C-alpha positions as CSV (number, residue, x, y, z in Angstrom):
1,M,30.2,10.4,28.6
2,D,30.4,6.7,29.4
3,I,32.0,3.7,27.6
4,Y,29.0,3.3,25.3
5,N,29.4,6.9,24.0
6,L,33.0,6.2,23.2
7,V,32.1,2.9,21.5
8,S,29.7,4.9,19.3
9,L,32.4,7.5,18.5
10,L,34.8,4.7,17.6
11,G,32.1,3.1,15.6
12,L,32.0,6.0,13.2
13,V,35.6,5.4,12.4
14,V,35.0,1.7,12.0
15,L,32.0,2.2,9.6
16,V,34.0,4.6,7.4
17,G,36.8,2.1,7.5
18,I,34.5,-0.7,6.3
19,G,33.5,1.6,3.4
20,W,37.1,2.2,2.6
21,L,37.9,-1.5,2.6
22,L,35.1,-2.1,0.1
23,S,35.8,1.0,-2.0
24,A,36.1,0.8,-5.8
25,D,39.3,2.9,-5.6
26,R,40.9,3.2,-2.2
27,R,43.5,5.7,-3.5
28,R,41.1,8.4,-4.6
29,M,39.4,9.4,-1.3
30,N,37.7,12.8,-1.1
31,W,38.9,13.5,2.4
32,R,37.2,16.9,2.4
33,A,33.8,15.2,1.9
34,I,34.6,12.6,4.5
35,L,35.8,15.0,7.2
36,F,33.1,17.6,6.7
37,G,30.4,15.0,6.3
38,V,31.2,13.4,9.6
39,G,31.7,16.8,11.2
40,L,28.2,17.9,10.0
41,Q,26.7,14.8,11.5
42,L,28.4,15.3,14.8
43,A,27.3,19.0,14.8
44,I,23.7,18.1,14.2
45,G,23.9,15.4,16.9
46,A,25.3,17.9,19.5
47,L,22.7,20.5,18.5
48,V,19.8,18.1,19.0
49,F,20.9,16.2,22.1
50,W,22.9,18.9,24.0
51,V,21.7,22.3,22.8
52,L,18.0,21.7,21.8
53,K,17.7,19.1,24.6
54,G,16.3,16.2,22.7
55,S,15.9,13.4,25.3
56,G,15.7,9.7,25.2
57,Q,12.8,7.4,24.7
58,A,11.2,7.8,28.1
59,G,11.4,11.6,28.5
60,E,10.0,14.7,26.9
61,G,12.1,17.1,24.8
62,T,12.6,20.5,26.3
63,G,13.1,23.9,24.8
64,F,13.0,24.2,21.0
65,F,13.3,20.5,20.5
66,G,10.2,19.9,22.5
67,H,8.2,22.5,20.6
68,L,9.4,21.0,17.3
69,N,8.3,17.6,18.4
70,D,5.0,18.8,19.7
71,G,4.4,20.7,16.5
72,V,4.9,17.7,14.3
73,L,2.6,15.6,16.5
74,H,-0.1,18.3,16.2
75,V,0.3,18.3,12.4
76,L,0.0,14.5,12.4
77,T,-3.2,14.7,14.4
78,A,-4.6,17.1,11.9
79,A,-3.5,14.8,9.1
80,Q,-5.7,12.0,10.5
81,A,-8.9,14.0,10.2
82,G,-9.6,12.9,6.7
83,Q,-9.1,9.2,7.3
84,K,-11.2,9.3,10.5
85,L,-14.1,10.7,8.4
86,L,-13.6,8.1,5.7
87,F,-13.0,5.0,8.0
88,G,-14.8,6.1,11.2
89,P,-13.9,4.0,14.2
90,L,-11.7,1.8,12.0
91,A,-9.2,4.7,11.9
92,D,-9.2,4.9,15.7
93,E,-6.8,2.5,17.4
94,E,-8.4,3.0,20.9
95,A,-11.9,2.3,19.5
96,M,-10.6,-0.8,17.7
97,G,-8.8,-1.9,20.9
98,R,-12.1,-1.9,22.8
99,V,-13.5,-4.3,20.2
100,F,-10.6,-6.6,19.7
101,G,-8.8,-6.3,23.0
102,Q,-6.2,-4.0,24.5
103,G,-3.2,-3.6,22.2
104,Q,-5.0,-5.4,19.3
105,G,-6.6,-2.3,17.7
106,F,-3.8,-1.2,15.3
107,V,-4.6,-1.5,11.6
108,L,-1.6,-0.4,9.5
109,A,-3.6,0.2,6.3
110,L,-6.3,2.3,8.0
111,Q,-4.6,4.2,10.8
112,A,-1.0,4.9,9.7
113,L,-0.5,4.6,5.9
114,P,-3.2,7.1,4.8
115,V,-1.3,10.1,6.3
116,I,1.1,9.6,3.4
117,I,-1.5,11.2,1.1
118,F,-1.8,14.3,3.4
119,F,1.9,14.9,3.8
120,A,2.6,14.4,0.0
121,A,-0.1,17.1,-0.6
122,L,1.4,19.4,2.0
123,M,5.0,19.1,0.6
124,E,3.7,19.8,-2.9
125,L,2.0,22.9,-1.6
126,L,5.1,24.1,0.2
127,Y,7.1,23.6,-3.0
128,H,4.5,25.5,-5.0
129,W,4.7,28.4,-2.5
130,R,8.5,28.4,-3.0
131,I,9.2,27.7,0.7
132,M,10.8,24.3,0.3
133,P,13.0,25.2,-2.7
134,Q,14.7,27.9,-0.6
135,I,15.4,25.5,2.2
136,V,16.7,22.8,-0.2
137,R,18.9,25.3,-2.0
138,A,20.4,26.4,1.4
139,F,21.3,22.8,2.2
140,A,22.6,22.2,-1.3
141,W,24.9,25.3,-1.0
142,L,26.2,24.0,2.3
143,F,27.0,20.5,1.0
144,S,28.7,21.7,-2.2
145,R,30.8,24.4,-0.5
146,L,31.9,22.3,2.5
147,M,32.4,18.9,0.8
148,R,33.4,19.9,-2.7
149,I,30.8,17.9,-4.6
150,S,28.9,18.9,-7.7
151,G,26.0,21.2,-7.6
152,A,23.6,18.6,-9.1
153,E,24.3,15.9,-6.6
154,S,24.3,18.5,-3.7
155,L,20.8,19.6,-4.8
156,C,19.5,16.1,-5.1
157,T,20.9,15.1,-1.7
158,A,19.4,18.2,-0.1
159,S,16.0,17.5,-1.7
160,N,16.1,13.9,-0.4
161,I,15.9,15.2,3.2
162,F,12.3,16.1,2.5
163,V,11.0,14.0,-0.4
164,G,11.7,10.6,-2.0
165,I,12.3,9.4,-5.5
166,E,10.7,12.5,-7.0
167,S,13.8,14.5,-5.8
168,V,15.6,13.1,-8.9
169,T,13.4,15.2,-11.1
170,T,14.9,18.4,-9.7
171,I,18.2,17.6,-11.5
172,R,16.7,15.9,-14.6
173,P,18.6,18.0,-17.2
174,Y,22.0,16.9,-15.7
175,L,21.4,13.2,-15.4
176,L,22.6,12.2,-18.9
177,H,26.1,13.6,-18.3
178,M,26.6,12.6,-14.7
179,T,29.7,10.6,-13.7
180,R,29.3,7.1,-12.2
181,S,30.3,8.6,-8.8
182,E,27.5,11.2,-9.1
183,L,25.0,8.5,-10.1
184,C,26.0,6.5,-7.0
185,M,25.6,9.6,-4.9
186,I,22.0,10.3,-6.0
187,L,21.0,6.7,-5.5
188,T,22.7,6.6,-2.1
189,A,21.1,9.8,-1.0
190,G,17.6,8.5,-1.9
191,M,18.1,5.3,0.0
192,A,19.8,6.7,3.1
193,T,17.1,9.3,3.8
194,V,13.3,9.1,4.1
195,A,10.5,11.2,2.7
196,S,8.5,13.4,5.1
197,S,5.3,11.5,4.1
198,T,6.7,8.1,5.3
199,M,8.4,9.7,8.3
200,A,4.9,10.6,9.5
201,V,4.0,6.9,9.4
202,Y,7.0,6.0,11.7
203,V,6.0,8.7,14.1
204,G,2.5,7.2,14.3
205,F,4.0,3.8,15.2
206,L,6.2,5.0,18.0
207,R,4.6,8.2,19.5
208,R,3.2,6.4,22.5
209,E,6.3,4.4,23.5
210,F,8.8,7.1,22.3
211,P,7.2,10.6,23.0
212,T,10.0,12.5,21.3
213,I,10.2,10.4,18.2
214,A,9.1,13.1,15.8
215,G,11.9,15.5,16.7
216,H,14.5,12.6,16.6
217,L,13.4,11.4,13.2
218,I,13.7,14.9,11.7
219,S,17.2,14.9,13.3
220,A,18.0,11.5,11.8
221,S,16.9,12.6,8.3
222,L,19.2,15.6,8.5
223,M,22.1,13.5,9.7
224,S,21.7,10.9,7.0
225,A,22.2,13.4,4.1
226,P,25.9,14.2,4.9
227,A,26.4,10.5,5.9
228,A,25.2,9.5,2.4
229,I,27.7,11.8,0.8
230,V,30.5,10.4,2.9
231,M,29.7,6.7,2.1
232,A,28.9,7.3,-1.6
233,K,32.2,9.1,-2.1
234,V,34.1,6.4,-0.1
235,L,32.6,3.5,-2.0
236,V,32.6,5.0,-5.5
237,P,35.2,7.9,-5.4
238,E,35.1,10.5,-8.1
239,T,37.5,9.8,-11.0
240,E,36.0,12.1,-13.6
241,A,35.1,15.8,-13.9
242,P,31.5,16.5,-13.0
243,E,29.7,18.9,-15.2
244,T,28.3,21.0,-12.3
245,L,31.3,20.9,-10.0
246,G,31.6,24.3,-8.3
247,R,28.3,25.5,-9.7
248,S,25.0,26.2,-8.0
249,V,22.1,24.4,-9.7
250,A,18.5,25.6,-9.6
251,P,15.9,22.9,-8.9
252,Q,13.6,21.9,-11.7
253,A,9.9,21.6,-10.8
254,E,6.6,21.0,-12.6
255,P,4.6,24.2,-12.6
256,H,1.1,24.3,-11.0
257,A,-1.8,26.4,-12.0
258,G,-2.4,27.3,-8.3
259,S,-2.4,26.0,-4.8
260,V,-5.4,23.8,-5.4
261,D,-3.7,22.2,-8.4
262,A,-0.5,21.6,-6.3
263,I,-2.6,19.9,-3.6
264,I,-4.3,17.7,-6.1
265,A,-1.0,16.7,-7.7
266,G,0.6,16.0,-4.3
267,A,-2.4,13.9,-3.1
268,T,-2.4,11.9,-6.4
269,A,1.3,11.2,-6.0
270,G,0.7,10.2,-2.4
271,V,-1.9,7.7,-3.5
272,R,0.6,6.1,-5.9
273,L,3.2,6.0,-3.1
274,L,0.7,4.4,-0.7
275,V,-0.3,1.8,-3.2
276,G,3.3,1.0,-3.9
277,I,4.1,0.6,-0.2
278,V,1.1,-1.7,0.3
279,A,2.2,-3.8,-2.8
280,L,5.8,-4.1,-1.5
281,L,4.7,-5.1,2.0
282,I,2.4,-7.8,0.7
283,A,5.0,-9.2,-1.8
284,F,8.1,-9.0,0.4
285,L,6.5,-10.2,3.7
286,G,4.9,-13.1,1.8
287,L,8.2,-14.1,0.2
288,I,10.0,-13.8,3.5
289,A,7.5,-16.1,5.1
290,L,8.0,-18.5,2.3
291,I,11.8,-18.4,2.8
292,D,11.3,-18.9,6.6
293,L,9.3,-22.1,5.8
294,L,12.1,-23.4,3.6
295,L,14.7,-22.5,6.2
296,A,12.7,-24.2,9.0
297,W,12.4,-27.3,6.8
298,I,16.1,-27.4,6.1
299,G,17.0,-26.8,9.7
300,G,14.8,-29.7,10.7
301,W,17.0,-32.1,8.7
302,F,20.1,-31.0,10.7
303,A,18.3,-30.9,14.0
304,S,16.4,-34.1,14.0
305,G,17.2,-36.0,10.9
306,G,13.9,-35.1,9.3
307,P,12.1,-32.1,7.9
308,T,10.7,-29.6,10.4
309,T,8.3,-26.7,9.7
310,A,7.7,-23.6,11.8
311,A,4.5,-25.1,13.1
312,S,5.9,-28.5,14.0
313,A,9.4,-27.7,15.4
314,P,9.8,-29.3,18.8
315,A,10.0,-26.9,21.7
316,A,13.2,-28.5,23.0
317,A,14.9,-27.6,19.7
318,G,14.2,-23.9,20.2
319,P,12.7,-21.6,17.6
320,P,13.1,-22.7,13.9
321,L,15.7,-21.2,11.7
322,S,14.4,-18.0,10.0
323,L,15.7,-15.2,7.8
324,S,15.3,-12.8,10.7
325,T,17.5,-15.0,12.9
326,I,20.2,-15.2,10.3
327,L,20.2,-11.5,9.6
328,G,20.2,-10.8,13.3
329,Y,23.5,-12.6,13.6
330,V,24.9,-10.8,10.5
331,F,23.9,-7.3,11.8
332,R,24.6,-7.9,15.5
333,P,28.3,-6.8,15.3
334,L,27.3,-3.7,13.3
335,A,24.6,-2.9,15.9
336,A,27.3,-3.2,18.6
337,V,29.6,-1.0,16.6
338,M,27.0,1.7,16.7
339,G,27.0,1.6,20.5
340,V,24.1,-0.8,21.2
341,P,25.0,-2.9,24.3
342,W,25.9,-6.5,23.2
343,H,23.0,-8.1,25.0
344,D,20.6,-5.9,23.0
345,A,22.6,-6.1,19.8
346,A,20.9,-9.3,18.5
347,L,17.4,-7.8,18.7
348,A,18.7,-4.6,17.1
349,G,20.5,-6.5,14.4
350,E,17.3,-8.4,13.6
351,M,15.5,-5.1,13.0
352,L,18.3,-3.8,10.8
353,G,18.2,-7.0,8.8
354,K,14.5,-6.8,8.5
355,R,14.8,-3.3,7.1
356,L,17.2,-4.6,4.4
357,V,14.9,-7.2,3.1
358,A,11.4,-6.2,4.1
359,T,11.5,-2.3,4.2
360,E,11.7,-0.1,7.3
361,I,8.0,-0.3,8.1
362,P,8.0,-3.8,9.6
363,A,11.2,-3.0,11.3
364,Y,9.7,0.1,13.0
365,L,6.7,-1.9,13.9
366,Q,9.0,-4.5,15.6
367,L,10.8,-1.6,17.4
368,G,7.5,-0.3,18.7
369,A,6.5,-3.7,20.0
370,A,10.0,-4.2,21.6
371,M,9.8,-0.9,23.4
372,K,6.3,-1.7,24.6
373,A,7.5,-5.0,26.0
374,H,10.6,-3.4,27.5
375,A,12.7,-5.9,25.5
376,F,15.8,-3.7,25.5
377,S,17.9,-3.6,28.7
378,H,19.3,-0.1,28.1
379,P,17.3,2.9,26.9
380,R,20.1,4.0,24.4
381,S,19.4,0.8,22.3
382,A,16.0,1.9,21.2
383,V,17.2,5.5,20.4
384,I,20.1,4.2,18.3
385,V,17.9,1.8,16.4
386,A,15.3,4.4,15.7
387,Y,18.0,6.6,14.1
388,A,19.6,3.7,12.2
389,L,16.3,2.5,10.7
390,C,15.4,6.0,9.4
391,G,16.2,5.3,5.7
392,F,15.0,3.6,2.6
393,A,18.1,1.3,2.6
394,H,16.5,-1.9,1.4
395,V,16.3,-4.1,-1.6
396,A,12.9,-2.9,-2.8
397,S,14.1,0.7,-2.6
398,L,17.1,-0.2,-4.8
399,A,14.8,-1.4,-7.5
400,I,12.6,1.6,-7.2
401,F,15.4,4.2,-7.4
402,V,17.4,2.5,-10.1
403,G,14.2,1.9,-12.2
404,G,12.9,5.5,-11.5
405,V,16.2,7.2,-12.5
406,A,16.6,4.9,-15.5
407,A,13.1,5.9,-16.7
408,L,14.3,9.5,-16.8
409,V,17.6,8.8,-18.5
410,P,17.4,5.3,-20.2
411,Q,20.9,5.9,-21.8
412,R,22.5,5.4,-18.3
413,R,20.6,2.3,-17.4
414,A,23.7,0.1,-17.5
415,D,25.7,2.5,-15.3
416,L,22.8,2.8,-12.8
417,A,22.6,-1.0,-12.6
418,A,26.4,-1.3,-12.1
419,V,26.6,1.2,-9.2
420,G,23.2,0.2,-7.6
421,P,24.5,-2.5,-5.3
422,R,27.3,-0.2,-4.1
423,A,24.7,2.5,-3.5
424,L,22.6,0.2,-1.3
425,L,25.7,-0.7,0.7
426,A,26.6,3.0,1.0
427,A,23.1,3.8,2.2
428,T,23.1,1.0,4.7
429,L,26.4,2.2,6.2
430,A,25.2,5.8,6.1
431,C,22.2,4.9,8.2
432,L,24.4,3.0,10.6
433,M,26.6,6.1,10.9
434,T,23.5,8.1,11.8
435,G,22.7,5.6,14.6
436,A,26.3,5.8,15.8
437,V,26.0,9.6,16.1
438,A,22.9,9.3,18.2
439,G,24.9,6.9,20.4
440,V,27.7,9.4,20.8
441,F,25.4,12.0,22.3
442,F,22.9,9.9,24.2
443,L,23.6,10.6,27.8
444,R,20.9,8.7,29.8
């Protein structure tokens, strides 16, 4: 271990402390959930980095971790068969690079996002075959027994390791009578984790620069579930008696007529998710560009006594003020707390801030570009950021999850809206905890 590993370990304490300072009731801490949640994260980190031999960005995983990583990459290659048939050379980054120039052949909409449809169909099929429900129930049992949380929120948190907003439907009968702490928990779990379908997209972004990214993102998704429990229970402690406390809850699922019906249902859901992601990227990136124009104009008045735009800012004045720059400064201390070296923390903070306002997809694209350009001075920086970005902890996701749950139980809309901002904060801190755990065990 070196000093950076110790900084990451101390960072876990600092992040929980930040949550405690911002808690709705600092006297009602579920210390069992906190201690076992952090312990589970550390156990998963030790298993991945030390036992299964997950390596850093430049190396290959060995042993079981390497086989897991390679298996995911093989599945991802198979997933791209359909889009290559539909889009031909447009779905091939190398072919497009020969036309537009080296490094210019990547088209997000044609080469990465379509795999969402395949993985959504695959997960629906695994649920229909009763494979995923058994895995989810095992995680749910572990969470409820170790951390003394209700069966319903345990089940929803476990389900979120593999799927997204649809995980809420597994506990639909219990939503009406959930406590505010439970509602915060299910929102936090949804935003602190990622669905397997979108995880495949991130793997596609980084697989060249980060050969072991598939295994590490699976590890990050597993770590973020107990982290979500920790932060949700710190920020909104339980003050009532949950209906399913101490009970095992069976997941609710829509029945399918057969495997083909499950594939159709999953693919259809994947299309809706794909369209939603495209719409969010267009809307949020456009709005951020508009905000950057406004900030550059305002910055110009202070810098030169007259308005300045991004296009007309004088070179001597440096780059114009932008939302990414501001968020980079805000998140830089938090990146350093995770164990990112200070000279890399500004760039890492910018990516974390971009995830908050523009979703994790542009942030992962920026991470891939930074790794390709060797922008980080230390290899641990990219690994920590990759873990910390693995979550839906952004403003758009807050609207999606609050709106989605409220549609299932409109009587609780006011409670969902009230705990929503705290859930987003809890999810953000949970993702940072996951990044810190990666920093604790990274030994390159």
